[in-house]
N, CA, C and O atoms as a Maestro MAE file, in Angstrom:
{
 s_m_m2io_version
 :::
 2.0.0
}

f_m_ct {
 s_m_title
 :::
 protein
 m_atom[340] {
  # First column is atom index #
  i_m_mmod_type
  r_m_x_coord
  r_m_y_coord
  r_m_z_coord
  i_m_residue_number
  s_m_chain_name
  s_m_pdb_residue_name
  s_m_pdb_atom_name
  i_m_atomic_number
  :::
  1 25 25.548 5.997 13.465 1 A "MET " " N  " 7
  2 3 24.319 5.763 12.752 1 A "MET " " CA " 6
  3 2 24.330 6.560 11.455 1 A "MET " " C  " 6
  4 15 23.641 7.575 11.353 1 A "MET " " O  " 8
  5 25 25.067 6.138 10.504 2 A "ARG " " N  " 7
  6 3 25.176 6.872 9.248 2 A "ARG " " CA " 6
  7 2 25.228 8.353 9.556 2 A "ARG " " C  " 6
  8 15 25.936 8.782 10.467 2 A "ARG " " O  " 8
  9 25 24.484 9.126 8.805 3 A "ASN " " N  " 7
  10 3 24.344 10.542 9.131 3 A "ASN " " CA " 6
  11 2 23.028 10.687 9.872 3 A "ASN " " C  " 6
  12 15 21.971 10.773 9.247 3 A "ASN " " O  " 8
  13 25 23.079 10.716 11.191 4 A "GLY " " N  " 7
  14 3 21.872 10.778 12.007 4 A "GLY " " CA " 6
  15 2 20.954 11.929 11.655 4 A "GLY " " C  " 6
  16 15 19.738 11.810 11.805 4 A "GLY " " O  " 8
  17 25 21.503 13.042 11.192 5 A "ASN " " N  " 7
  18 3 20.662 14.183 10.838 5 A "ASN " " CA " 6
  19 2 19.724 13.867 9.692 5 A "ASN " " C  " 6
  20 15 18.644 14.450 9.594 5 A "ASN " " O  " 8
  21 25 20.120 12.957 8.830 6 A "LYS " " N  " 7
  22 3 19.291 12.572 7.686 6 A "LYS " " CA " 6
  23 2 18.006 11.880 8.136 6 A "LYS " " C  " 6
  24 15 16.977 12.002 7.471 6 A "LYS " " O  " 8
  25 25 18.049 11.167 9.238 7 A "TYR " " N  " 7
  26 3 16.916 10.386 9.714 7 A "TYR " " CA " 6
  27 2 16.202 11.012 10.905 7 A "TYR " " C  " 6
  28 15 15.105 10.586 11.264 7 A "TYR " " O  " 8
  29 25 16.810 12.008 11.512 8 A "ARG " " N  " 7
  30 3 16.225 12.642 12.691 8 A "ARG " " CA " 6
  31 2 15.237 13.716 12.270 8 A "ARG " " C  " 6
  32 15 15.504 14.514 11.372 8 A "ARG " " O  " 8
  33 25 14.087 13.719 12.938 9 A "CYS " " N  " 7
  34 3 13.066 14.742 12.703 9 A "CYS " " CA " 6
  35 2 12.856 15.494 14.013 9 A "CYS " " C  " 6
  36 15 12.632 14.887 15.060 9 A "CYS " " O  " 8
  37 25 12.931 16.794 13.947 10 A "TYR " " N  " 7
  38 3 12.695 17.593 15.148 10 A "TYR " " CA " 6
  39 2 11.190 17.612 15.367 10 A "TYR " " C  " 6
  40 15 10.468 18.116 14.507 10 A "TYR " " O  " 8
  41 25 10.687 17.091 16.471 11 A "PRO " " N  " 7
  42 3 9.239 17.073 16.707 11 A "PRO " " CA " 6
  43 2 8.658 18.486 16.660 11 A "PRO " " C  " 6
  44 15 9.197 19.406 17.275 11 A "PRO " " O  " 8
  45 25 7.562 18.650 15.931 12 A "SER " " N  " 7
  46 3 6.994 19.990 15.734 12 A "SER " " CA " 6
  47 2 6.580 20.641 17.048 12 A "SER " " C  " 6
  48 15 6.763 21.846 17.220 12 A "SER " " O  " 8
  49 25 6.028 19.869 17.972 13 A "VAL " " N  " 7
  50 3 5.633 20.433 19.272 13 A "VAL " " CA " 6
  51 2 6.862 20.939 20.020 13 A "VAL " " C  " 6
  52 15 6.833 22.023 20.603 13 A "VAL " " O  " 8
  53 25 7.932 20.164 20.004 14 A "ALA " " N  " 7
  54 3 9.171 20.575 20.678 14 A "ALA " " CA " 6
  55 2 9.757 21.807 20.004 14 A "ALA " " C  " 6
  56 15 10.303 22.687 20.669 14 A "ALA " " O  " 8
  57 25 9.644 21.865 18.693 15 A "LEU " " N  " 7
  58 3 10.147 23.020 17.950 15 A "LEU " " CA " 6
  59 2 9.366 24.276 18.324 15 A "LEU " " C  " 6
  60 15 9.954 25.329 18.574 15 A "LEU " " O  " 8
  61 25 8.035 24.160 18.362 16 A "MET " " N  " 7
  62 3 7.198 25.315 18.729 16 A "MET " " CA " 6
  63 2 7.494 25.789 20.153 16 A "MET " " C  " 6
  64 15 7.462 26.985 20.440 16 A "MET " " O  " 8
  65 25 7.778 24.846 21.026 17 A "ARG " " N  " 7
  66 3 8.063 25.184 22.428 17 A "ARG " " CA " 6
  67 2 9.532 25.529 22.654 17 A "ARG " " C  " 6
  68 15 9.944 25.842 23.771 17 A "ARG " " O  " 8
  69 25 10.319 25.466 21.572 18 A "ARG " " N  " 7
  70 3 11.738 25.773 21.602 18 A "ARG " " CA " 6
  71 2 12.505 24.885 22.587 18 A "ARG " " C  " 6
  72 15 13.427 25.337 23.266 18 A "ARG " " O  " 8
  73 25 12.103 23.616 22.647 19 A "GLN " " N  " 7
  74 3 12.759 22.649 23.518 19 A "GLN " " CA " 6
  75 2 14.007 22.123 22.833 19 A "GLN " " C  " 6
  76 15 14.009 21.870 21.628 19 A "GLN " " O  " 8
  77 25 15.058 21.963 23.604 20 A "GLN " " N  " 7
  78 3 16.294 21.425 23.067 20 A "GLN " " CA " 6
  79 2 17.042 20.694 24.169 20 A "GLN " " C  " 6
  80 15 16.767 20.879 25.354 20 A "GLN " " O  " 8
  81 25 17.985 19.869 23.764 21 A "GLY " " N  " 7
  82 3 18.761 19.149 24.751 21 A "GLY " " CA " 6
  83 2 19.492 17.966 24.149 21 A "GLY " " C  " 6
  84 15 19.410 17.693 22.952 21 A "GLY " " O  " 8
  85 25 20.209 17.273 25.018 22 A "VAL " " N  " 7
  86 3 20.971 16.081 24.641 22 A "VAL " " CA " 6
  87 2 20.445 14.931 25.491 22 A "VAL " " C  " 6
  88 15 20.244 15.077 26.697 22 A "VAL " " O  " 8
  89 25 20.228 13.804 24.858 23 A "LEU " " N  " 7
  90 3 19.815 12.603 25.560 23 A "LEU " " CA " 6
  91 2 20.649 11.449 25.052 23 A "LEU " " C  " 6
  92 15 21.363 11.577 24.057 23 A "LEU " " O  " 8
  93 25 20.560 10.336 25.730 24 A "TYR " " N  " 7
  94 3 21.317 9.147 25.328 24 A "TYR " " CA " 6
  95 2 20.355 8.000 25.111 24 A "TYR " " C  " 6
  96 15 19.441 7.775 25.904 24 A "TYR " " O  " 8
  97 25 20.576 7.272 24.018 25 A "ILE " " N  " 7
  98 3 19.797 6.069 23.757 25 A "ILE " " CA " 6
  99 2 20.736 4.866 23.762 25 A "ILE " " C  " 6
  100 15 21.915 4.974 23.425 25 A "ILE " " O  " 8
  101 25 20.190 3.733 24.148 26 A "ARG " " N  " 7
  102 3 20.916 2.464 24.103 26 A "ARG " " CA " 6
  103 2 20.190 1.596 23.089 26 A "ARG " " C  " 6
  104 15 18.979 1.395 23.183 26 A "ARG " " O  " 8
  105 25 20.939 1.081 22.118 27 A "PHE " " N  " 7
  106 3 20.303 0.179 21.164 27 A "PHE " " CA " 6
  107 2 21.198 -1.018 20.874 27 A "PHE " " C  " 6
  108 15 22.419 -0.970 21.016 27 A "PHE " " O  " 8
  109 25 20.540 -2.082 20.463 28 A "THR " " N  " 7
  110 3 21.211 -3.324 20.126 28 A "THR " " CA " 6
  111 2 20.949 -3.608 18.655 28 A "THR " " C  " 6
  112 15 19.826 -3.472 18.169 28 A "THR " " O  " 8
  113 25 22.007 -4.005 17.957 29 A "MET " " N  " 7
  114 3 21.882 -4.336 16.535 29 A "MET " " CA " 6
  115 2 22.547 -5.672 16.265 29 A "MET " " C  " 6
  116 15 23.426 -6.105 17.010 29 A "MET " " O  " 8
  117 25 22.116 -6.325 15.180 30 A "ASP " " N  " 7
  118 3 22.767 -7.578 14.813 30 A "ASP " " CA " 6
  119 2 23.890 -7.301 13.824 30 A "ASP " " C  " 6
  120 15 24.149 -6.149 13.478 30 A "ASP " " O  " 8
  121 25 24.549 -8.344 13.376 31 A "ARG " " N  " 7
  122 3 25.708 -8.191 12.492 31 A "ARG " " CA " 6
  123 2 25.332 -7.692 11.100 31 A "ARG " " C  " 6
  124 15 26.205 -7.265 10.344 31 A "ARG " " O  " 8
  125 25 24.049 -7.739 10.750 32 A "ASP " " N  " 7
  126 3 23.604 -7.246 9.447 32 A "ASP " " CA " 6
  127 2 23.141 -5.788 9.494 32 A "ASP " " C  " 6
  128 15 22.723 -5.241 8.474 32 A "ASP " " O  " 8
  129 25 23.210 -5.158 10.666 33 A "GLY " " N  " 7
  130 3 22.802 -3.769 10.799 33 A "GLY " " CA " 6
  131 2 21.335 -3.585 11.151 33 A "GLY " " C  " 6
  132 15 20.826 -2.465 11.119 33 A "GLY " " O  " 8
  133 25 20.644 -4.682 11.489 34 A "LYS " " N  " 7
  134 3 19.237 -4.599 11.889 34 A "LYS " " CA " 6
  135 2 19.152 -4.230 13.370 34 A "LYS " " C  " 6
  136 15 19.823 -4.834 14.207 34 A "LYS " " O  " 8
  137 25 18.330 -3.246 13.682 35 A "VAL " " N  " 7
  138 3 18.142 -2.800 15.060 35 A "VAL " " CA " 6
  139 2 17.179 -3.758 15.752 35 A "VAL " " C  " 6
  140 15 16.053 -3.960 15.297 35 A "VAL " " O  " 8
  141 25 17.631 -4.341 16.847 36 A "LEU " " N  " 7
  142 3 16.831 -5.307 17.585 36 A "LEU " " CA " 6
  143 2 16.054 -4.653 18.726 36 A "LEU " " C  " 6
  144 15 14.951 -5.087 19.060 36 A "LEU " " O  " 8
  145 25 16.625 -3.620 19.316 37 A "SER " " N  " 7
  146 3 15.941 -2.909 20.394 37 A "SER " " CA " 6
  147 2 16.534 -1.516 20.522 37 A "SER " " C  " 6
  148 15 17.672 -1.265 20.124 37 A "SER " " O  " 8
  149 25 15.742 -0.623 21.084 38 A "SER " " N  " 7
  150 3 16.174 0.753 21.310 38 A "SER " " CA " 6
  151 2 15.422 1.282 22.520 38 A "SER " " C  " 6
  152 15 14.207 1.119 22.634 38 A "SER " " O  " 8
  153 25 16.163 1.917 23.423 39 A "ARG " " N  " 7
  154 3 15.508 2.471 24.614 39 A "ARG " " CA " 6
  155 2 16.259 3.713 25.083 39 A "ARG " " C  " 6
  156 15 17.410 3.954 24.717 39 A "ARG " " O  " 8
  157 25 15.569 4.477 25.894 40 A "LEU " " N  " 7
  158 3 16.132 5.698 26.453 40 A "LEU " " CA " 6
  159 2 17.087 5.346 27.596 40 A "LEU " " C  " 6
  160 15 16.726 4.608 28.513 40 A "LEU " " O  " 8
  161 25 18.285 5.871 27.531 41 A "GLU " " N  " 7
  162 3 19.283 5.657 28.590 41 A "GLU " " CA " 6
  163 2 19.296 6.855 29.548 41 A "GLU " " C  " 6
  164 15 19.336 6.679 30.766 41 A "GLU " " O  " 8
  165 25 19.261 8.073 28.991 42 A "ARG " " N  " 7
  166 3 19.224 9.292 29.809 42 A "ARG " " CA " 6
  167 2 18.384 10.330 29.089 42 A "ARG " " C  " 6
  168 15 18.641 10.635 27.925 42 A "ARG " " O  " 8
  169 25 17.400 10.865 29.754 43 A "SER " " N  " 7
  170 3 16.415 11.767 29.165 43 A "SER " " CA " 6
  171 2 16.951 13.176 28.929 43 A "SER " " C  " 6
  172 15 17.871 13.643 29.600 43 A "SER " " O  " 8
  173 25 16.344 13.824 27.960 44 A "SER " " N  " 7
  174 3 16.607 15.241 27.712 44 A "SER " " CA " 6
  175 2 15.762 16.111 28.638 44 A "SER " " C  " 6
  176 15 16.018 17.305 28.792 44 A "SER " " O  " 8
  177 25 14.748 15.493 29.254 45 A "GLY " " N  " 7
  178 3 13.795 16.248 30.061 45 A "GLY " " CA " 6
  179 2 12.548 16.614 29.275 45 A "GLY " " C  " 6
  180 15 11.616 17.205 29.822 45 A "GLY " " O  " 8
  181 25 12.527 16.263 27.990 46 A "PHE " " N  " 7
  182 3 11.389 16.573 27.123 46 A "PHE " " CA " 6
  183 2 10.934 15.299 26.420 46 A "PHE " " C  " 6
  184 15 11.677 14.711 25.634 46 A "PHE " " O  " 8
  185 25 9.707 14.884 26.712 47 A "GLY " " N  " 7
  186 3 9.182 13.632 26.183 47 A "GLY " " CA " 6
  187 2 9.195 13.529 24.674 47 A "GLY " " C  " 6
  188 15 9.516 12.473 24.129 47 A "GLY " " O  " 8
  189 25 8.852 14.606 23.991 48 A "GLU " " N  " 7
  190 3 8.822 14.576 22.523 48 A "GLU " " CA " 6
  191 2 10.213 14.286 21.949 48 A "GLU " " C  " 6
  192 15 10.345 13.492 21.017 48 A "GLU " " O  " 8
  193 25 11.237 14.919 22.496 49 A "LEU " " N  " 7
  194 3 12.600 14.693 22.020 49 A "LEU " " CA " 6
  195 2 13.052 13.268 22.344 49 A "LEU " " C  " 6
  196 15 13.690 12.609 21.523 49 A "LEU " " O  " 8
  197 25 12.716 12.804 23.540 50 A "ASP " " N  " 7
  198 3 13.097 11.447 23.938 50 A "ASP " " CA " 6
  199 2 12.468 10.409 23.008 50 A "ASP " " C  " 6
  200 15 13.154 9.495 22.552 50 A "ASP " " O  " 8
  201 25 11.179 10.541 22.724 51 A "ARG " " N  " 7
  202 3 10.493 9.579 21.851 51 A "ARG " " CA " 6
  203 2 11.076 9.578 20.445 51 A "ARG " " C  " 6
  204 15 11.240 8.519 19.839 51 A "ARG " " O  " 8
  205 25 11.384 10.746 19.930 52 A "GLU " " N  " 7
  206 3 11.986 10.832 18.593 52 A "GLU " " CA " 6
  207 2 13.331 10.126 18.556 52 A "GLU " " C  " 6
  208 15 13.628 9.407 17.601 52 A "GLU " " O  " 8
  209 25 14.145 10.323 19.579 53 A "ALA " " N  " 7
  210 3 15.475 9.714 19.599 53 A "ALA " " CA " 6
  211 2 15.400 8.195 19.693 53 A "ALA " " C  " 6
  212 15 16.197 7.501 19.061 53 A "ALA " " O  " 8
  213 25 14.467 7.670 20.464 54 A "VAL " " N  " 7
  214 3 14.329 6.218 20.597 54 A "VAL " " CA " 6
  215 2 13.886 5.606 19.265 54 A "VAL " " C  " 6
  216 15 14.280 4.485 18.943 54 A "VAL " " O  " 8
  217 25 13.078 6.323 18.495 55 A "ALA " " N  " 7
  218 3 12.609 5.829 17.197 55 A "ALA " " CA " 6
  219 2 13.687 5.932 16.111 55 A "ALA " " C  " 6
  220 15 13.616 5.231 15.102 55 A "ALA " " O  " 8
  221 25 14.650 6.773 16.305 56 A "LEU " " N  " 7
  222 3 15.668 7.066 15.293 56 A "LEU " " CA " 6
  223 2 16.440 5.850 14.771 56 A "LEU " " C  " 6
  224 15 16.542 5.703 13.553 56 A "LEU " " O  " 8
  225 25 16.987 4.977 15.612 57 A "PRO " " N  " 7
  226 3 17.774 3.855 15.069 57 A "PRO " " CA " 6
  227 2 16.973 2.955 14.125 57 A "PRO " " C  " 6
  228 15 17.498 2.526 13.097 57 A "PRO " " O  " 8
  229 25 15.733 2.667 14.451 58 A "LYS " " N  " 7
  230 3 14.926 1.804 13.574 58 A "LYS " " CA " 6
  231 2 14.676 2.466 12.229 58 A "LYS " " C  " 6
  232 15 14.667 1.795 11.197 58 A "LYS " " O  " 8
  233 25 14.476 3.767 12.233 59 A "ARG " " N  " 7
  234 3 14.235 4.495 10.984 59 A "ARG " " CA " 6
  235 2 15.502 4.554 10.132 59 A "ARG " " C  " 6
  236 15 15.417 4.625 8.906 59 A "ARG " " O  " 8
  237 25 16.653 4.527 10.756 60 A "ALA " " N  " 7
  238 3 17.923 4.649 10.039 60 A "ALA " " CA " 6
  239 2 18.461 3.304 9.549 60 A "ALA " " C  " 6
  240 15 19.472 3.266 8.848 60 A "ALA " " O  " 8
  241 25 17.801 2.206 9.906 61 A "GLN " " N  " 7
  242 3 18.337 0.901 9.509 61 A "GLN " " CA " 6
  243 2 18.109 0.606 8.033 61 A "GLN " " C  " 6
  244 15 17.173 1.130 7.430 61 A "GLN " " O  " 8
  245 25 18.958 -0.227 7.454 62 A "PRO " " N  " 7
  246 3 20.017 -0.970 8.116 62 A "PRO " " CA " 6
  247 2 21.210 -0.064 8.429 62 A "PRO " " C  " 6
  248 15 21.620 0.760 7.611 62 A "PRO " " O  " 8
  249 25 21.743 -0.239 9.612 63 A "LEU " " N  " 7
  250 3 22.924 0.497 10.035 63 A "LEU " " CA " 6
  251 2 24.158 -0.157 9.431 63 A "LEU " " C  " 6
  252 15 24.100 -1.313 9.014 63 A "LEU " " O  " 8
  253 25 25.267 0.560 9.378 64 A "PRO " " N  " 7
  254 3 26.504 -0.069 8.885 64 A "PRO " " CA " 6
  255 2 26.856 -1.291 9.729 64 A "PRO " " C  " 6
  256 15 26.670 -1.290 10.946 64 A "PRO " " O  " 8
  257 25 27.354 -2.305 9.089 65 A "ARG " " N  " 7
  258 3 27.739 -3.523 9.801 65 A "ARG " " CA " 6
  259 2 28.912 -3.248 10.732 65 A "ARG " " C  " 6
  260 15 29.781 -2.433 10.424 65 A "ARG " " O  " 8
  261 25 28.933 -3.934 11.873 66 A "PRO " " N  " 7
  262 3 30.064 -3.770 12.794 66 A "PRO " " CA " 6
  263 2 31.357 -4.296 12.159 66 A "PRO " " C  " 6
  264 15 31.304 -5.160 11.284 66 A "PRO " " O  " 8
  265 25 32.496 -3.794 12.583 67 A "PRO " " N  " 7
  266 3 33.770 -4.302 12.067 67 A "PRO " " CA " 6
  267 2 33.906 -5.800 12.340 67 A "PRO " " C  " 6
  268 15 33.376 -6.308 13.328 67 A "PRO " " O  " 8
  269 25 34.602 -6.483 11.478 68 A "ARG " " N  " 7
  270 3 34.780 -7.939 11.620 68 A "ARG " " CA " 6
  271 2 35.501 -8.321 12.902 68 A "ARG " " C  " 6
  272 15 35.307 -9.421 13.418 68 A "ARG " " O  " 8
  273 25 36.335 -7.418 13.422 69 A "ASP " " N  " 7
  274 3 37.063 -7.755 14.643 69 A "ASP " " CA " 6
  275 2 36.203 -7.657 15.899 69 A "ASP " " C  " 6
  276 15 36.649 -8.028 16.984 69 A "ASP " " O  " 8
  277 25 34.970 -7.158 15.761 70 A "ARG " " N  " 7
  278 3 34.022 -7.140 16.883 70 A "ARG " " CA " 6
  279 2 33.356 -8.499 16.963 70 A "ARG " " C  " 6
  280 15 32.682 -8.914 16.019 70 A "ARG " " O  " 8
  281 25 33.531 -9.194 18.064 71 A "THR " " N  " 7
  282 3 32.977 -10.528 18.193 71 A "THR " " CA " 6
  283 2 31.546 -10.481 18.691 71 A "THR " " C  " 6
  284 15 31.090 -9.460 19.206 71 A "THR " " O  " 8
  285 25 30.844 -11.586 18.536 72 A "GLY " " N  " 7
  286 3 29.476 -11.699 19.015 72 A "GLY " " CA " 6
  287 2 28.471 -11.478 17.911 72 A "GLY " " C  " 6
  288 15 28.768 -10.885 16.874 72 A "GLY " " O  " 8
  289 25 27.267 -11.974 18.162 73 A "GLU " " N  " 7
  290 3 26.188 -11.863 17.178 73 A "GLU " " CA " 6
  291 2 25.492 -10.508 17.218 73 A "GLU " " C  " 6
  292 15 24.860 -10.102 16.242 73 A "GLU " " O  " 8
  293 25 25.607 -9.811 18.343 74 A "THR " " N  " 7
  294 3 24.968 -8.501 18.475 74 A "THR " " CA " 6
  295 2 25.968 -7.492 19.016 74 A "THR " " C  " 6
  296 15 27.007 -7.851 19.571 74 A "THR " " O  " 8
  297 25 25.634 -6.242 18.842 75 A "LEU " " N  " 7
  298 3 26.455 -5.142 19.337 75 A "LEU " " CA " 6
  299 2 25.518 -4.163 20.042 75 A "LEU " " C  " 6
  300 15 24.492 -3.774 19.484 75 A "LEU " " O  " 8
  301 25 25.863 -3.769 21.249 76 A "GLU " " N  " 7
  302 3 25.063 -2.817 22.004 76 A "GLU " " CA " 6
  303 2 25.832 -1.507 22.103 76 A "GLU " " C  " 6
  304 15 27.013 -1.492 22.448 76 A "GLU " " O  " 8
  305 25 25.156 -0.419 21.799 77 A "LEU " " N  " 7
  306 3 25.775 0.902 21.809 77 A "LEU " " CA " 6
  307 2 24.942 1.879 22.622 77 A "LEU " " C  " 6
  308 15 23.717 1.767 22.677 77 A "LEU " " O  " 8
  309 25 25.606 2.827 23.248 78 A "VAL " " N  " 7
  310 3 24.948 3.967 23.884 78 A "VAL " " CA " 6
  311 2 25.464 5.192 23.152 78 A "VAL " " C  " 6
  312 15 26.669 5.436 23.097 78 A "VAL " " O  " 8
  313 25 24.536 5.963 22.589 79 A "VAL " " N  " 7
  314 3 24.943 7.122 21.796 79 A "VAL " " CA " 6
  315 2 24.155 8.363 22.205 79 A "VAL " " C  " 6
  316 15 22.991 8.266 22.595 79 A "VAL " " O  " 8
  317 25 24.794 9.528 22.114 80 A "PRO " " N  " 7
  318 3 24.073 10.772 22.381 80 A "PRO " " CA " 6
  319 2 23.285 11.189 21.142 80 A "PRO " " C  " 6
  320 15 23.696 10.945 20.008 80 A "PRO " " O  " 8
  321 25 22.157 11.815 21.390 81 A "VAL " " N  " 7
  322 3 21.358 12.421 20.322 81 A "VAL " " CA " 6
  323 2 21.134 13.865 20.750 81 A "VAL " " C  " 6
  324 15 20.630 14.132 21.841 81 A "VAL " " O  " 8
  325 25 21.514 14.787 19.880 82 A "GLU " " N  " 7
  326 3 21.417 16.212 20.213 82 A "GLU " " CA " 6
  327 2 20.290 16.868 19.436 82 A "GLU " " C  " 6
  328 15 20.127 16.650 18.236 82 A "GLU " " O  " 8
  329 25 19.521 17.671 20.143 83 A "PHE " " N  " 7
  330 3 18.494 18.501 19.519 83 A "PHE " " CA " 6
  331 2 18.771 19.943 19.921 83 A "PHE " " C  " 6
  332 15 18.572 20.328 21.073 83 A "PHE " " O  " 8
  333 25 19.228 20.728 18.964 84 A "PHE " " N  " 7
  334 3 19.488 22.138 19.213 84 A "PHE " " CA " 6
  335 2 18.876 22.960 18.098 84 A "PHE " " C  " 6
  336 15 18.902 22.564 16.933 84 A "PHE " " O  " 8
  337 25 18.331 24.096 18.461 85 A "LEU " " N  " 7
  338 3 17.720 24.991 17.470 85 A "LEU " " CA " 6
  339 2 18.786 25.877 16.854 85 A "LEU " " C  " 6
  340 15 18.480 26.704 15.995 85 A "LEU " " O  " 8
  :::
 }
 m_bond[339] {
  # First column is bond index #
  i_m_from
  i_m_to
  i_m_order
  :::
  1 1 2 1
  2 2 3 1
  3 3 4 2
  4 3 5 1
  5 5 6 1
  6 6 7 1
  7 7 8 2
  8 7 9 1
  9 9 10 1
  10 10 11 1
  11 11 12 2
  12 11 13 1
  13 13 14 1
  14 14 15 1
  15 15 16 2
  16 15 17 1
  17 17 18 1
  18 18 19 1
  19 19 20 2
  20 19 21 1
  21 21 22 1
  22 22 23 1
  23 23 24 2
  24 23 25 1
  25 25 26 1
  26 26 27 1
  27 27 28 2
  28 27 29 1
  29 29 30 1
  30 30 31 1
  31 31 32 2
  32 31 33 1
  33 33 34 1
  34 34 35 1
  35 35 36 2
  36 35 37 1
  37 37 38 1
  38 38 39 1
  39 39 40 2
  40 39 41 1
  41 41 42 1
  42 42 43 1
  43 43 44 2
  44 43 45 1
  45 45 46 1
  46 46 47 1
  47 47 48 2
  48 47 49 1
  49 49 50 1
  50 50 51 1
  51 51 52 2
  52 51 53 1
  53 53 54 1
  54 54 55 1
  55 55 56 2
  56 55 57 1
  57 57 58 1
  58 58 59 1
  59 59 60 2
  60 59 61 1
  61 61 62 1
  62 62 63 1
  63 63 64 2
  64 63 65 1
  65 65 66 1
  66 66 67 1
  67 67 68 2
  68 67 69 1
  69 69 70 1
  70 70 71 1
  71 71 72 2
  72 71 73 1
  73 73 74 1
  74 74 75 1
  75 75 76 2
  76 75 77 1
  77 77 78 1
  78 78 79 1
  79 79 80 2
  80 79 81 1
  81 81 82 1
  82 82 83 1
  83 83 84 2
  84 83 85 1
  85 85 86 1
  86 86 87 1
  87 87 88 2
  88 87 89 1
  89 89 90 1
  90 90 91 1
  91 91 92 2
  92 91 93 1
  93 93 94 1
  94 94 95 1
  95 95 96 2
  96 95 97 1
  97 97 98 1
  98 98 99 1
  99 99 100 2
  100 99 101 1
  101 101 102 1
  102 102 103 1
  103 103 104 2
  104 103 105 1
  105 105 106 1
  106 106 107 1
  107 107 108 2
  108 107 109 1
  109 109 110 1
  110 110 111 1
  111 111 112 2
  112 111 113 1
  113 113 114 1
  114 114 115 1
  115 115 116 2
  116 115 117 1
  117 117 118 1
  118 118 119 1
  119 119 120 2
  120 119 121 1
  121 121 122 1
  122 122 123 1
  123 123 124 2
  124 123 125 1
  125 125 126 1
  126 126 127 1
  127 127 128 2
  128 127 129 1
  129 129 130 1
  130 130 131 1
  131 131 132 2
  132 131 133 1
  133 133 134 1
  134 134 135 1
  135 135 136 2
  136 135 137 1
  137 137 138 1
  138 138 139 1
  139 139 140 2
  140 139 141 1
  141 141 142 1
  142 142 143 1
  143 143 144 2
  144 143 145 1
  145 145 146 1
  146 146 147 1
  147 147 148 2
  148 147 149 1
  149 149 150 1
  150 150 151 1
  151 151 152 2
  152 151 153 1
  153 153 154 1
  154 154 155 1
  155 155 156 2
  156 155 157 1
  157 157 158 1
  158 158 159 1
  159 159 160 2
  160 159 161 1
  161 161 162 1
  162 162 163 1
  163 163 164 2
  164 163 165 1
  165 165 166 1
  166 166 167 1
  167 167 168 2
  168 167 169 1
  169 169 170 1
  170 170 171 1
  171 171 172 2
  172 171 173 1
  173 173 174 1
  174 174 175 1
  175 175 176 2
  176 175 177 1
  177 177 178 1
  178 178 179 1
  179 179 180 2
  180 179 181 1
  181 181 182 1
  182 182 183 1
  183 183 184 2
  184 183 185 1
  185 185 186 1
  186 186 187 1
  187 187 188 2
  188 187 189 1
  189 189 190 1
  190 190 191 1
  191 191 192 2
  192 191 193 1
  193 193 194 1
  194 194 195 1
  195 195 196 2
  196 195 197 1
  197 197 198 1
  198 198 199 1
  199 199 200 2
  200 199 201 1
  201 201 202 1
  202 202 203 1
  203 203 204 2
  204 203 205 1
  205 205 206 1
  206 206 207 1
  207 207 208 2
  208 207 209 1
  209 209 210 1
  210 210 211 1
  211 211 212 2
  212 211 213 1
  213 213 214 1
  214 214 215 1
  215 215 216 2
  216 215 217 1
  217 217 218 1
  218 218 219 1
  219 219 220 2
  220 219 221 1
  221 221 222 1
  222 222 223 1
  223 223 224 2
  224 223 225 1
  225 225 226 1
  226 226 227 1
  227 227 228 2
  228 227 229 1
  229 229 230 1
  230 230 231 1
  231 231 232 2
  232 231 233 1
  233 233 234 1
  234 234 235 1
  235 235 236 2
  236 235 237 1
  237 237 238 1
  238 238 239 1
  239 239 240 2
  240 239 241 1
  241 241 242 1
  242 242 243 1
  243 243 244 2
  244 243 245 1
  245 245 246 1
  246 246 247 1
  247 247 248 2
  248 247 249 1
  249 249 250 1
  250 250 251 1
  251 251 252 2
  252 251 253 1
  253 253 254 1
  254 254 255 1
  255 255 256 2
  256 255 257 1
  257 257 258 1
  258 258 259 1
  259 259 260 2
  260 259 261 1
  261 261 262 1
  262 262 263 1
  263 263 264 2
  264 263 265 1
  265 265 266 1
  266 266 267 1
  267 267 268 2
  268 267 269 1
  269 269 270 1
  270 270 271 1
  271 271 272 2
  272 271 273 1
  273 273 274 1
  274 274 275 1
  275 275 276 2
  276 275 277 1
  277 277 278 1
  278 278 279 1
  279 279 280 2
  280 279 281 1
  281 281 282 1
  282 282 283 1
  283 283 284 2
  284 283 285 1
  285 285 286 1
  286 286 287 1
  287 287 288 2
  288 287 289 1
  289 289 290 1
  290 290 291 1
  291 291 292 2
  292 291 293 1
  293 293 294 1
  294 294 295 1
  295 295 296 2
  296 295 297 1
  297 297 298 1
  298 298 299 1
  299 299 300 2
  300 299 301 1
  301 301 302 1
  302 302 303 1
  303 303 304 2
  304 303 305 1
  305 305 306 1
  306 306 307 1
  307 307 308 2
  308 307 309 1
  309 309 310 1
  310 310 311 1
  311 311 312 2
  312 311 313 1
  313 313 314 1
  314 314 315 1
  315 315 316 2
  316 315 317 1
  317 317 318 1
  318 318 319 1
  319 319 320 2
  320 319 321 1
  321 321 322 1
  322 322 323 1
  323 323 324 2
  324 323 325 1
  325 325 326 1
  326 326 327 1
  327 327 328 2
  328 327 329 1
  329 329 330 1
  330 330 331 1
  331 331 332 2
  332 331 333 1
  333 333 334 1
  334 334 335 1
  335 335 336 2
  336 335 337 1
  337 337 338 1
  338 338 339 1
  339 339 340 2
  :::
 }
}
């Protein structure tokens, strides 16, 4: 997702509570880099961090187009999102 740090915002409540962790999101994109869906695959244990990560792909779009050798109209990815202080 390009440079994810550019689009990721550390939720202020999570920052004040010093919450951190790694979670996984699953998202689907089309061949033009448009995000079609995004959902939580594995939680960090902190709702604020999870919600921010699920919102991240849509905020970062358009994403880079998939390589031409990837077939199909859509591409589904599972990626980690890290929040560390």
